Each structure stands twice: as C-alpha cells, then as structure tokens.
C-alpha positions as CSV (number, residue, x, y, z in Angstrom):
1,M,31.3,-50.1,17.0
2,S,32.6,-46.8,15.8
3,E,32.3,-48.1,12.2
4,D,28.6,-48.7,12.6
5,H,28.1,-45.1,13.9
6,S,30.0,-43.6,10.9
7,L,28.0,-45.7,8.4
8,A,24.7,-44.7,10.0
9,S,25.6,-41.0,9.9
10,E,26.4,-40.9,6.1
11,P,22.7,-41.3,5.0
12,N,21.6,-38.8,7.6
13,K,24.2,-36.3,6.3
14,A,22.9,-36.7,2.7
15,W,19.3,-36.4,4.0
16,Y,20.1,-33.1,5.8
17,Q,21.8,-31.6,2.8
18,T,18.7,-32.6,0.7
19,R,16.4,-31.0,3.3
20,I,18.4,-27.8,3.2
21,V,18.2,-27.6,-0.6
22,L,14.4,-28.4,-0.5
23,F,13.9,-25.8,2.2
24,I,15.7,-23.1,0.3
25,G,14.0,-24.1,-3.0
26,G,10.6,-24.1,-1.2
27,S,11.2,-20.7,0.3
28,I,12.1,-19.2,-3.0
29,G,9.0,-20.9,-4.5
30,V,6.7,-19.5,-1.8
31,A,8.3,-16.0,-2.3
32,I,7.7,-16.1,-6.0
33,L,4.1,-17.3,-5.5
34,L,3.4,-14.5,-3.0
35,V,4.9,-11.9,-5.4
36,L,2.7,-13.2,-8.3
37,V,-0.4,-13.0,-6.1
38,S,0.4,-9.5,-4.9
39,M,1.1,-8.3,-8.4
40,A,-2.2,-9.9,-9.6
41,L,-4.1,-8.0,-6.8
42,Y,-2.2,-4.8,-7.7
43,V,-3.3,-5.0,-11.3
44,S,-6.9,-6.3,-10.7
45,S,-7.7,-3.8,-7.9
46,G,-6.9,-0.8,-10.2
47,A,-4.1,0.5,-8.0
48,A,-1.7,0.1,-10.9
49,Q,-3.7,2.7,-12.8
50,L,-3.3,5.2,-10.0
51,D,0.5,4.8,-9.8
52,L,1.8,7.8,-11.7
53,S,5.5,6.8,-11.0
54,R,5.2,4.1,-13.7
55,P,7.1,4.9,-16.9
56,G,3.9,4.7,-19.0
57,Y,2.5,7.7,-17.1
58,Q,5.4,10.1,-17.5
59,S,3.5,12.1,-20.0
60,V,0.7,12.7,-17.5
61,Q,3.0,13.6,-14.6
62,N,3.4,17.2,-15.7
63,K,-0.4,17.7,-15.8
64,V,-0.9,16.8,-12.2
65,D,-1.7,19.9,-10.1
66,P,0.8,20.1,-7.3
67,S,-1.1,22.6,-5.3
68,D,-2.5,21.1,-2.1
69,K,-5.7,22.7,-0.9
70,F,-5.9,20.7,2.3
71,K,-5.5,22.8,5.4
72,S,-3.7,20.7,8.0
73,F,-3.2,21.3,11.7
74,P,0.4,22.0,12.9
75,A,2.0,19.2,14.7
76,S,3.9,21.5,17.1
77,G,3.2,24.7,19.0
78,T,1.4,25.9,22.1
79,V,-1.9,24.5,23.1
80,N,-4.4,27.1,24.1
81,E,-8.0,28.0,23.4
82,A,-7.2,29.5,20.0
83,T,-5.4,26.3,18.8
84,I,-8.1,24.1,20.2
85,D,-10.8,26.2,18.4
86,Q,-8.7,26.0,15.2
87,F,-8.4,22.2,15.5
88,Q,-12.2,21.9,16.2
89,K,-13.0,24.0,13.1
90,L,-10.7,22.0,10.8
91,Y,-12.0,18.7,12.3
92,Q,-15.6,19.7,12.0
93,D,-15.1,20.7,8.3
94,Q,-13.8,17.2,7.6
95,V,-16.6,15.6,9.6
96,N,-19.2,17.6,7.7
97,K,-17.7,16.4,4.4
98,V,-17.9,12.8,5.5
99,T,-21.4,12.9,7.0
100,A,-22.8,14.9,4.1
101,T,-22.5,12.0,1.7
102,D,-25.1,9.3,1.4
103,A,-23.3,6.0,2.3
104,F,-25.7,3.9,0.2
105,N,-25.4,6.0,-3.0
106,P,-23.3,4.2,-5.7
107,D,-21.7,7.4,-6.7
108,V,-20.1,7.8,-3.2
109,L,-16.9,6.2,-4.5
110,S,-16.6,8.3,-7.6
111,N,-13.5,10.4,-8.2
112,Q,-15.4,13.6,-7.6
113,A,-16.9,12.4,-4.3
114,L,-13.5,11.2,-3.1
115,G,-11.9,14.5,-4.0
116,I,-9.3,12.9,-6.3
117,D,-10.5,14.3,-9.6
118,A,-8.2,16.9,-11.1
119,P,-10.1,19.3,-13.4
120,G,-7.0,20.4,-15.2
121,A,-5.6,17.0,-15.8
122,D,-8.2,16.0,-18.4
123,Q,-7.5,18.9,-20.7
C-alpha cells in the first residue's frame, strides 16, 4: 500500500513544481506589463516633459529659478491671535487666487494660470 502512495505523490510533486514556476513567471509577466502601462501613461500624460531630472534636460536645469515666492505658514510655534490672523491672511490669499479664475475657461490650465511658468527660463 505504501508503494501506491509514493507513486501517486510523484505526479503531484511535478505538478507543484510546475505551478511554482508558472506562478513566478506569471508574476514577473504581470510586473513587466504594469511597468509598461505606467511608462506609457507617464509619457502620454506629459509628465515626462516636466521631469527636469532626466539627462536630456541637464542643460535647462541651471535656467530654473530656485527662488520660491510662496509664503508658507510655520508648522511649529505658539498659537495666539496674531498667528491665527497670519494664517487666515495667507489662506485667504490662496482662496482668492483659486476663486478668481473662471473654471470653464480653457486657459485655466495654462502654465501662466497655474503659476508654473518661469519668465527667465525661456531666455
């Protein structure tokens, strides 16, 4: 009876080894497919054109203006009337910029409207 058990387990062992190989191969195939899809979306969405860390854009990197004109609110400190007023002012400035644009205007997504145009970079 033990001979029947050992003979029956041999095909199962081969099947399990085949399943592991198929699982690993399938996982690698799915990973490659997902990378290809994400790279296609990266290129087709235009995000690749904005990525200045790419080697093709090294000549443009020195033209980028590093000055940041955005006034942020400090993350630490005391909370009193003055800091609340300062936060409300900074917040209201940003709200005014957002609500001042016409949402149905096609130019609302232009570089100038989004504030991502660099006047010195084109020169």
